[in-house]
Backbone bond lengths (Angstrom), bond angles and torsions (degrees), N, CA, C in turn:
res aa  C-N    CA-C-N  psi(-1)  N-CA   C-N-CA  omega(-1)  CA-C   N-CA-C  phi
1 M - - - 1.449 - - 1.535 108.94 -
2 I 1.312 115.61 150.03 1.461 122.06 -177.88 1.519 108.79 -82.34
3 A 1.326 114.83 134.14 1.459 119.46 178.36 1.520 108.87 -83.22
4 L 1.336 116.69 130.76 1.463 122.01 179.76 1.515 109.77 -86.38
5 P 1.326 116.40 148.84 1.455 119.06 175.39 1.523 110.09 -61.55
6 A 1.312 116.92 153.21 1.466 121.57 -178.30 1.515 110.09 -61.02
7 G 1.335 117.92 132.55 1.454 123.08 177.06 1.511 114.29 84.10
8 A 1.310 119.72 4.02 1.467 121.74 -179.49 1.510 109.10 -109.16
9 D 1.316 115.89 134.33 1.456 117.45 174.55 1.524 108.76 -89.99
10 N 1.290 116.61 172.20 1.466 122.47 -172.19 1.530 112.10 -61.74
11 E 1.344 118.66 -42.11 1.462 121.85 -176.02 1.537 111.19 -67.51
12 D 1.333 117.97 -43.02 1.464 121.48 178.74 1.527 111.13 -62.15
13 W 1.288 116.44 -41.49 1.453 121.25 -177.96 1.527 111.06 -64.64
14 L 1.329 117.36 -41.63 1.468 121.05 179.70 1.528 111.05 -64.62
15 M 1.321 118.26 -40.62 1.461 121.37 -179.89 1.530 110.36 -65.01
16 T 1.322 116.22 -42.38 1.450 120.47 179.16 1.518 110.15 -65.93
17 S 1.304 115.86 -42.42 1.453 120.80 -179.81 1.525 110.48 -63.49
18 T 1.320 117.58 -44.85 1.462 121.99 -179.99 1.522 109.82 -64.24
19 K 1.316 116.82 -41.81 1.458 120.66 -179.00 1.526 110.50 -64.14
20 S 1.302 116.32 -42.43 1.454 117.99 -179.44 1.532 110.78 -68.01
21 V 1.310 117.65 -32.55 1.471 120.37 176.55 1.521 109.27 -65.78
22 E 1.338 116.38 -43.76 1.464 120.08 178.42 1.532 110.28 -63.42
23 Q 1.318 116.99 -42.17 1.453 120.49 179.43 1.524 110.68 -63.03
24 R 1.317 116.66 -40.61 1.468 119.43 178.25 1.519 110.97 -66.09
25 M 1.347 116.71 -38.43 1.466 119.74 178.58 1.534 110.40 -64.04
26 V 1.326 116.27 -43.22 1.461 120.42 179.36 1.528 109.74 -64.93
27 A 1.328 116.16 -43.61 1.466 119.94 179.73 1.526 110.64 -62.42
28 N 1.330 117.14 -41.78 1.470 120.58 178.56 1.526 111.29 -65.47
29 A 1.335 116.83 -38.08 1.462 120.29 178.05 1.526 110.19 -65.43
30 K 1.342 116.79 -42.74 1.464 120.36 178.38 1.522 110.85 -63.49
31 K 1.318 116.07 -40.22 1.464 120.48 179.97 1.529 110.27 -64.04
32 A 1.333 116.58 -43.82 1.461 120.34 179.11 1.527 110.40 -63.25
33 F 1.333 116.88 -40.25 1.466 120.62 178.61 1.516 110.96 -63.57
34 R 1.341 117.09 -44.37 1.466 120.75 178.43 1.527 111.20 -61.52
35 E 1.330 116.63 -39.63 1.471 120.03 178.66 1.526 110.70 -64.19
36 Q 1.343 116.87 -41.78 1.465 120.30 178.49 1.524 110.70 -64.36
37 E 1.330 116.30 -41.94 1.465 120.43 179.03 1.531 110.64 -64.68
38 A 1.320 116.67 -38.62 1.466 120.22 178.72 1.525 110.67 -64.62
39 L 1.322 117.23 -42.37 1.472 120.40 178.05 1.525 110.96 -64.81
40 K 1.324 116.05 -40.04 1.466 120.29 178.82 1.528 109.90 -63.51
41 A 1.325 117.07 -44.65 1.468 121.13 179.49 1.526 110.57 -63.67
42 L 1.326 117.31 -40.03 1.463 121.14 179.09 1.524 110.55 -63.76
43 R 1.325 117.37 -42.68 1.464 120.64 177.85 1.522 110.98 -62.70
44 E 1.342 117.07 -42.75 1.462 120.49 178.89 1.532 110.72 -63.46
45 Y 1.323 116.14 -41.64 1.468 120.46 178.68 1.525 110.68 -62.00
46 Q 1.332 116.59 -45.51 1.463 120.26 -179.12 1.528 111.18 -65.18
47 T 1.317 117.24 -38.79 1.463 121.06 178.18 1.525 110.37 -63.47
48 E 1.327 116.54 -45.37 1.470 120.80 179.42 1.524 110.68 -64.60
49 K 1.327 117.08 -41.18 1.466 120.86 179.57 1.529 110.13 -63.51
50 T 1.310 117.95 -42.12 1.464 121.95 178.34 1.528 110.27 -62.11
51 R 1.335 116.48 -42.00 1.465 120.74 179.76 1.532 110.29 -64.46
52 I 1.318 116.99 -43.81 1.461 121.04 -179.40 1.526 110.35 -66.19
53 D 1.324 117.13 -42.05 1.467 120.26 179.09 1.530 111.49 -62.19
54 A 1.331 116.58 -41.30 1.465 120.19 178.97 1.528 110.37 -64.45
55 N 1.321 116.72 -41.78 1.468 120.17 178.94 1.524 110.55 -65.70
56 T 1.324 117.22 -40.18 1.462 120.94 178.73 1.527 110.47 -61.82
57 L 1.328 117.27 -43.81 1.468 120.68 178.13 1.526 111.41 -62.54
58 R 1.327 116.46 -40.58 1.469 120.59 179.28 1.526 110.38 -63.49
59 L 1.321 115.56 -46.49 1.466 119.35 -179.41 1.527 111.54 -66.31
60 R 1.319 117.77 -37.45 1.467 120.85 178.13 1.526 109.92 -63.38
61 A 1.336 117.22 -42.62 1.469 120.69 179.13 1.532 110.36 -62.55
62 L 1.334 116.44 -41.94 1.469 119.68 178.16 1.528 110.97 -62.91
63 R 1.330 117.17 -43.66 1.470 120.96 -179.91 1.517 111.10 -62.95
64 L 1.339 116.72 -45.16 1.465 120.10 -179.72 1.525 111.34 -63.96
65 A 1.323 117.30 -39.00 1.459 120.86 178.23 1.531 110.34 -64.86
66 K 1.337 116.76 -41.77 1.465 120.35 178.96 1.524 110.51 -65.43
67 E 1.328 117.12 -43.04 1.465 120.28 179.16 1.531 110.74 -62.47
68 A 1.335 117.34 -39.62 1.463 120.93 178.89 1.522 110.22 -66.30
69 A 1.331 117.15 -41.77 1.467 120.53 179.07 1.526 110.41 -65.73
70 D 1.331 116.73 -40.54 1.468 120.07 178.09 1.524 110.92 -64.33
71 A 1.315 117.69 -40.63 1.465 121.28 179.45 1.526 110.53 -66.12
72 Q 1.318 115.72 -39.12 1.468 119.94 179.60 1.533 109.72 -67.34
73 A 1.315 116.89 -40.49 1.470 120.42 179.30 1.524 110.16 -67.24
74 A 1.312 117.25 -38.41 1.460 120.73 179.24 1.528 110.72 -66.71
75 A 1.313 117.27 -35.82 1.461 120.89 179.53 1.531 110.66 -72.83
76 A 1.327 117.73 -28.90 1.463 121.18 -176.66 1.521 112.17 -77.78
77 E 1.306 118.05 -32.77 1.474 117.95 -178.03 1.524 109.42 -85.36
78 P 1.337 115.12 143.56 1.472 118.93 -177.39 1.522 110.98 -68.71
79 A 1.297 114.14 147.68 1.464 119.37 178.66 1.520 108.40 -71.42
80 P 1.311 118.89 137.22 1.470 120.42 -179.87 1.528 109.73 -67.77
81 A 1.335 114.96 141.00 1.470 120.25 -179.96 1.517 108.78 -71.28
82 K 1.304 114.51 137.02 1.453 118.92 179.78 1.526 108.40 -81.81
83 K 1.293 115.10 135.21 1.462 119.68 178.65 1.517 108.36 -87.01
84 A 1.314 114.63 142.32 1.460 119.53 176.47 1.517 107.85 -72.57
85 P 1.324 117.29 140.36 1.464 118.57 179.98 1.524 110.09 -65.14
86 K 1.299 115.35 146.10 1.468 120.21 -179.83 1.507 108.98 -69.64
87 R 1.306 115.31 137.46 1.465 120.60 177.60 1.519 108.13 -93.33
88 Q 1.260 112.66 136.21 1.449 116.56 176.65 1.532 108.40 -87.76
89 S 1.302 114.80 140.66 1.462 117.38 177.19 1.515 109.14 -76.95
90 K 1.291 115.69 155.28 1.463 120.51 -175.55 1.527 110.80 -67.26
91 S 1.281 118.20 -26.52 1.452 118.78 -177.35 1.527 111.11 -74.20
92 T 1.307 119.17 -29.82 1.462 120.89 179.52 1.510 112.02 -92.80
93 A 1.292 117.79 -9.95 1.455 121.43 -177.33 1.516 112.09 -77.41
94 S 1.329 120.57 -17.45 1.453 122.51 -173.91 1.463 113.40 -67.11
């Protein structure tokens, strides 16, 4: 037989015991729900991170290709001839 706490009659003890069981069940249900929500949030975060990483790689490849094409075009066109600076005559320099 179960020993009752001092000063508690049988009916009070059963109500307290039942209430604590219900509270534990509710707490366990809340904990399980929070764990499921955490896993769902983690999956969403990982999916978004994967999408962003893929987009970043795509954009980096496009930028590098453009930079290479620009460098190739710059190398293909002749460099402009530098003009000699105009000399001022001594009569107008005064």
